[in-house]
Rosetta silent file (secondary structure, phi, psi, omega in degrees, C-alpha in Angstrom):
SEQUENCE: MRVYLPCTLPALARAVEAGELGPAPLTGYAVTPALTEWYASGDTEELEYVALTEAARASLRMLAADRADGVAAAPRRVVVAAEVPDGSISAGVDLEERARVRLSEPVPLAKVASVHIDDSAATRDIEAAIGALPAADHGDDDARFTVDGAEAHELMWYATQEIPDLLRSPSS
SCORE:     score description
SCORE:     0.000 S_00000001
   1 L     0.000  139.893  175.977    0.000    0.000    0.000 S_00000001
   2 E   -78.622  126.614 -179.969    1.213    3.505   -0.771 S_00000001
   3 E  -125.325  140.370  178.188    1.629    5.494    2.448 S_00000001
   4 E  -107.353  117.769 -174.851    2.498    9.169    2.819 S_00000001
   5 E  -106.631  121.244  176.719    4.698    9.843    5.829 S_00000001
   6 E   -66.659  146.071 -174.965    5.050   13.375    7.213 S_00000001
   7 E  -154.726  178.460  170.398    8.642   14.389    7.713 S_00000001
   8 L  -135.145  167.653  179.029   11.029   17.342    7.957 S_00000001
   9 H   -62.802  -43.004  176.292   14.412   17.851    6.316 S_00000001
  10 H   -61.798  -39.174  178.720   16.332   17.059    9.561 S_00000001
  11 H   -67.076  -36.592  176.881   14.221   13.914   10.052 S_00000001
  12 H   -64.663  -40.316  177.440   14.850   12.908    6.439 S_00000001
  13 H   -62.044  -41.668  177.758   18.583   13.322    7.007 S_00000001
  14 H   -64.460  -38.248  179.398   18.365   11.078   10.096 S_00000001
  15 H   -65.131  -40.343  178.517   16.412    8.488    8.078 S_00000001
  16 H   -62.853  -43.200  179.395   19.062    8.475    5.361 S_00000001
  17 H   -63.559  -40.195 -178.243   21.746    7.957    7.983 S_00000001
  18 H   -82.195  -19.653 -177.771   19.773    5.135    9.650 S_00000001
  19 L    83.743    6.352 -179.966   18.635    3.565    6.371 S_00000001
  20 E  -161.593  158.259  171.630   14.996    3.682    7.454 S_00000001
  21 E   -92.811  127.471 -177.697   12.193    5.909    8.655 S_00000001
  22 L   177.130 -169.306    2.049   11.395    5.068   12.218 S_00000001
  23 L   -78.051  165.204  176.855   11.223    4.021   14.924 S_00000001
  24 L   -78.762  155.440    0.623    7.808    2.405   14.834 S_00000001
  25 L   -78.488  150.070  178.136    5.026    3.037   15.382 S_00000001
  26 E  -114.148  147.052  172.742    4.802    5.665   12.655 S_00000001
  27 E   -99.014  131.558  177.305    1.839    7.784   11.682 S_00000001
  28 E  -137.857 -176.274 -179.767    1.147    7.997    7.976 S_00000001
  29 E  -136.168  139.183 -174.992   -1.669    8.764    5.593 S_00000001
  30 E  -153.215  173.095  174.654   -3.096    6.506    2.896 S_00000001
  31 L   -80.684   96.239 -178.183   -6.156    5.721    0.839 S_00000001
  32 L   -94.285  164.689  174.541   -8.107    3.918    3.543 S_00000001
  33 H   -57.540  -38.167  179.524  -11.571    2.366    3.280 S_00000001
  34 H   -64.782  -39.460  178.431  -12.935    5.253    5.382 S_00000001
  35 H   -67.315  -43.012  179.769  -11.409    7.818    3.016 S_00000001
  36 H   -61.799  -41.996  179.562  -12.732    5.982   -0.038 S_00000001
  37 H   -66.643  -41.458 -178.554  -16.220    5.821    1.464 S_00000001
  38 H   -68.153  -38.827 -175.049  -16.177    9.496    2.453 S_00000001
  39 L  -108.779   54.631 -170.599  -14.812   10.679   -0.906 S_00000001
  40 L   -56.939  -29.653 -176.502  -16.911    8.306   -3.012 S_00000001
  41 L   -85.314   -4.452 -175.933  -16.709   10.338   -6.229 S_00000001
  42 L   -87.254  146.843  173.632  -12.899   10.498   -6.274 S_00000001
  43 L   -87.680  177.027 -175.791  -10.589    8.334   -8.306 S_00000001
  44 H   -57.452  -41.622 -179.041   -7.406    6.822   -6.894 S_00000001
  45 H   -62.901  -41.563  178.620   -5.271    9.808   -7.895 S_00000001
  46 H   -66.091  -40.594  179.349   -7.604   12.238   -6.114 S_00000001
  47 H   -65.624  -39.596  177.012   -7.692   10.060   -3.009 S_00000001
  48 H   -64.753  -35.168  177.509   -3.898    9.835   -2.943 S_00000001
  49 H   -64.834  -39.792  176.680   -3.744   13.630   -3.214 S_00000001
  50 H   -61.005  -45.627  179.409   -6.010   13.907   -0.148 S_00000001
  51 H   -63.075  -41.810  177.797   -3.689   11.561    1.779 S_00000001
  52 H   -61.671  -42.426 -179.883   -0.632   13.546    0.629 S_00000001
  53 H   -64.305  -40.110  176.916   -2.280   16.796    1.746 S_00000001
  54 H   -63.036  -40.929  178.611   -3.036   15.319    5.174 S_00000001
  55 H   -65.690  -37.727  177.956    0.604   14.254    5.504 S_00000001
  56 H   -64.016  -38.032  177.021    1.752   17.763    4.504 S_00000001
  57 H   -62.677  -42.612  178.826   -0.483   19.188    7.250 S_00000001
  58 H   -66.949  -34.384  177.005    1.162   16.817    9.742 S_00000001
  59 H   -62.659  -38.739  177.416    4.601   17.865    8.466 S_00000001
  60 H   -59.694  -41.112  178.485    3.727   21.477    9.295 S_00000001
  61 H   -67.869  -34.435  176.537    3.007   20.389   12.875 S_00000001
  62 H   -64.912  -39.826  176.745    6.329   18.517   12.975 S_00000001
  63 H   -60.882  -43.829  179.117    8.102   21.723   11.927 S_00000001
  64 H   -63.227  -41.568  178.793    6.346   23.608   14.737 S_00000001
  65 H   -64.539  -41.042  176.903    7.325   20.911   17.254 S_00000001
  66 H   -59.498  -44.788  179.410   10.941   21.046   16.085 S_00000001
  67 H   -60.033  -43.388 -179.631   10.956   24.825   16.581 S_00000001
  68 H   -63.289  -29.556  178.652    9.529   24.422   20.076 S_00000001
  69 L   -89.299    3.504  178.712   12.345   21.946   20.836 S_00000001
  70 L    82.572   12.936  178.431   14.984   24.351   19.493 S_00000001
  71 L   -87.796  119.317  179.068   15.649   22.385   16.291 S_00000001
  72 L   -84.961  124.919  178.620   16.353   24.754   13.424 S_00000001
  73 L  -143.101  146.663  175.715   14.941   23.523   10.143 S_00000001
  74 L   -58.982  138.390 -179.671   14.103   25.172    6.869 S_00000001
  75 L   -76.409   73.951  179.572   10.389   25.962    6.786 S_00000001
  76 L  -135.667  123.206  176.747    9.589   23.396    4.103 S_00000001
  77 L   -70.690  143.345 -179.710    7.021   20.631    4.508 S_00000001
  78 E  -130.398  133.202  174.919    8.322   17.177    3.588 S_00000001
  79 E  -130.793  130.111  178.762    6.278   14.073    2.772 S_00000001
  80 E  -104.471  123.904  177.084    7.842   10.694    2.025 S_00000001
  81 E   -97.147  128.815 -177.245    5.815    8.325   -0.163 S_00000001
  82 E  -139.073  153.986  173.893    6.559    4.649    0.468 S_00000001
  83 E   -99.580  118.730 -178.856    5.204    1.240   -0.460 S_00000001
  84 L  -126.793  152.642  179.334    4.615   -0.797    2.680 S_00000001
  85 L   -64.629  139.154  179.897    3.055   -4.217    3.286 S_00000001
  86 H   -55.607  -33.812 -177.653   -0.633   -4.078    4.158 S_00000001
  87 H   -66.276  -17.285 -179.552    0.031   -6.237    7.216 S_00000001
  88 H   -95.787    7.307 -175.449    2.122   -3.516    8.859 S_00000001
  89 E  -118.113  137.830  168.526   -0.676   -0.929    8.614 S_00000001
  90 E  -127.493  134.343 -178.067   -3.701   -0.298   10.786 S_00000001
  91 E   -89.970  144.783  177.318   -6.257    2.337    9.828 S_00000001
  92 L   -80.635  169.778  178.669   -7.747    4.727   12.325 S_00000001
  93 L  -116.707    3.254  179.959  -11.444    5.254   12.877 S_00000001
  94 L   -67.220  119.613 -177.148  -11.296    8.980   13.669 S_00000001
  95 H   -65.304  -23.840  179.283  -13.705   10.706   11.296 S_00000001
  96 H   -73.877  -24.572 -178.992  -11.578   13.852   11.319 S_00000001
  97 H  -131.056   71.130 -176.367   -8.598   11.982    9.899 S_00000001
  98 L   -63.902  -21.967 -177.087  -10.018    9.348    7.582 S_00000001
  99 L   -94.779   -6.422 -174.484   -6.674    8.868    5.844 S_00000001
 100 E   -71.569  136.707  176.085   -4.546    8.374    8.981 S_00000001
 101 E  -134.074  161.964  174.530   -2.828    5.021    9.460 S_00000001
 102 E  -117.478  134.167  177.591   -0.334    3.564   11.922 S_00000001
 103 E  -104.560  130.556 -175.803    2.657    1.580   10.771 S_00000001
 104 L   -88.309   -4.524 -178.450    3.889   -1.106   13.139 S_00000001
 105 L  -135.405  152.307  172.848    7.356   -1.335   11.568 S_00000001
 106 L   -61.078  158.626 -179.859   10.042    1.119   10.444 S_00000001
 107 E  -107.197  113.350  177.290   10.079    1.809    6.703 S_00000001
 108 E   -63.051  144.223  179.326   13.332    0.881    4.940 S_00000001
 109 H   -58.893  -25.565  178.197   14.558    3.536    2.516 S_00000001
 110 H   -63.272  -20.354  179.394   14.419    0.878   -0.197 S_00000001
 111 H   -91.121   -4.028  179.861   10.602    1.081    0.083 S_00000001
 112 E   -75.490  130.254 -179.409   10.537    4.848   -0.490 S_00000001
 113 E   -95.411  -36.117 -178.747    9.000    5.719   -3.860 S_00000001
 114 E  -167.489  169.095  176.500    9.429    9.515   -3.816 S_00000001
 115 E  -127.758  139.606 -179.338    9.801   12.587   -1.655 S_00000001
 116 E  -120.875  125.787 -174.466    7.566   15.649   -1.836 S_00000001
 117 E  -137.824  145.701  173.632    8.908   18.984   -0.581 S_00000001
 118 L   -60.940  142.113  170.004    7.829   22.604   -0.629 S_00000001
 119 L   -66.425  151.407 -179.373    9.614   24.792   -3.129 S_00000001
 120 H   -61.778  -21.030  177.759   11.829   27.366   -1.428 S_00000001
 121 H   -67.470  -17.107 -178.777    9.403   30.060   -2.683 S_00000001
 122 H   -86.647   -8.945 -170.341    6.840   28.722   -0.177 S_00000001
 123 H   -57.855  -35.850 -179.536    9.022   29.279    2.888 S_00000001
 124 H   -62.571  -45.870 -179.951    7.499   32.650    3.767 S_00000001
 125 H   -70.610  -34.755  178.035    3.964   31.211    3.880 S_00000001
 126 H   -67.389  -42.516  177.302    5.123   28.069    5.689 S_00000001
 127 H   -58.997  -44.286  178.551    6.916   30.204    8.279 S_00000001
 128 H   -63.784  -40.435 -179.838    3.734   32.249    8.805 S_00000001
 129 H   -64.853  -40.496  177.760    1.665   29.056    9.118 S_00000001
 130 H   -59.492  -45.146  179.986    4.042   27.641   11.746 S_00000001
 131 H   -66.456  -29.867 -177.155    3.667   30.831   13.762 S_00000001
 132 H   -86.171  -12.040 -175.679   -0.117   30.826   13.409 S_00000001
 133 H   -53.775  -48.491 -177.987   -0.671   27.198   14.481 S_00000001
 134 H   -59.164  -43.959  179.890   -1.215   27.842   18.219 S_00000001
 135 H   -67.996  -38.064  178.474   -3.833   30.544   17.583 S_00000001
 136 H   -62.552  -40.119  178.823   -5.477   28.450   14.858 S_00000001
 137 H   -65.324  -22.271  178.764   -5.746   25.545   17.286 S_00000001
 138 L   -98.276   14.306  172.063   -7.556   27.869   19.689 S_00000001
 139 L    94.220    4.312  179.726  -10.142   28.859   17.089 S_00000001
 140 L   -70.310  115.617 -176.713   -8.708   32.089   15.657 S_00000001
 141 H   -65.025  -37.510  178.440  -10.185   32.336   12.142 S_00000001
 142 H   -64.969  -40.189  178.327   -7.437   34.639   10.842 S_00000001
 143 H   -66.391  -39.720  177.039   -4.787   32.211   12.073 S_00000001
 144 H   -61.124  -39.642  177.898   -6.649   29.307   10.447 S_00000001
 145 H   -61.393  -41.270  178.437   -6.647   31.258    7.187 S_00000001
 146 H   -64.735  -44.080  178.748   -2.869   31.673    7.490 S_00000001
 147 H   -63.649  -44.607  178.395   -2.384   27.965    8.194 S_00000001
 148 H   -62.733  -27.244  179.078   -4.657   27.036    5.285 S_00000001
 149 H   -62.902  -26.109  177.387   -2.578   29.354    3.098 S_00000001
 150 H   -63.688  -32.617 -178.452    0.323   26.925    3.361 S_00000001
 151 L   -72.878   -9.933  176.398   -1.791   24.400    1.472 S_00000001
 152 L   -69.853  -15.579  179.606   -1.981   26.743   -1.495 S_00000001
 153 L   -94.240  124.033  175.906    1.573   25.608   -2.264 S_00000001
 154 L   -76.661  140.043  174.874    1.889   22.325   -4.111 S_00000001
 155 L   -76.876  141.670  178.971    4.658   20.051   -2.929 S_00000001
 156 E   -86.941  146.576 -177.146    7.305   19.315   -5.532 S_00000001
 157 E   -94.009  135.031  176.462    8.040   15.699   -6.469 S_00000001
 158 E  -132.608  139.584  174.788   11.560   14.271   -6.174 S_00000001
 159 L   -73.193  158.087 -176.945   12.895   10.835   -7.053 S_00000001
 160 H   -61.151  -32.731 -179.786   14.688    8.902   -4.322 S_00000001
 161 H   -70.050  -10.232  178.011   18.064    9.366   -5.989 S_00000001
 162 H   -90.303   -6.443 -177.380   17.624   13.134   -5.523 S_00000001
 163 H   -56.401  -46.436  179.180   17.412   12.909   -1.714 S_00000001
 164 H   -58.254  -37.355  178.120   21.153   13.545   -1.155 S_00000001
 165 H   -66.599  -38.804  178.371   20.916   16.697   -3.288 S_00000001
 166 H   -63.407  -37.605 -178.486   17.881   17.896   -1.321 S_00000001
 167 H   -75.834  -22.254  177.273   19.760   17.441    1.930 S_00000001
 168 H   -89.662  -13.303 -175.878   22.791   19.366    0.598 S_00000001
 169 L   -57.052  136.620 -179.273   20.669   22.224   -0.751 S_00000001
 170 L   -63.240  -22.005 -179.649   21.551   25.569    0.866 S_00000001
 171 L   -90.408    6.570 -179.335   17.840   26.241    1.524 S_00000001
 172 L   -78.866    0.000    0.000   17.407   22.986    3.487 S_00000001
């Protein structure tokens, strides 16, 4: 099953060093039965885009958590797409996150299909969204608008062989 794993550039660097994304359990996003039922008119590509978008939202929260822990990272959302065995996945039942899944095992880098990252032109909006998250979580409509503005940026697709270049990039 194709799973979209939220990440950050520092976390991606650690995964490359370790040879896997982990440790388990991991939270990911995928085309689950609940998502398919909810989005009945969508084809597979549209459903995968929904899962990717959910993972990008989770990546934004990871960036905010890193900042709170004093970890400096470029304000770029990162999503890793991987093929994982169905047996290592359990789907959630939370209606708010129909695409969320839990992986019971680390994901070897050999199972990674691609990486999706914000273009450096998005960093200003991503930075604003990170700053607005606490207020958005407390119901501030203007802050929610700022956070939603991050989603206006499409993530760029990169092949796995490009990961070392992404990690060496001066804007990482």
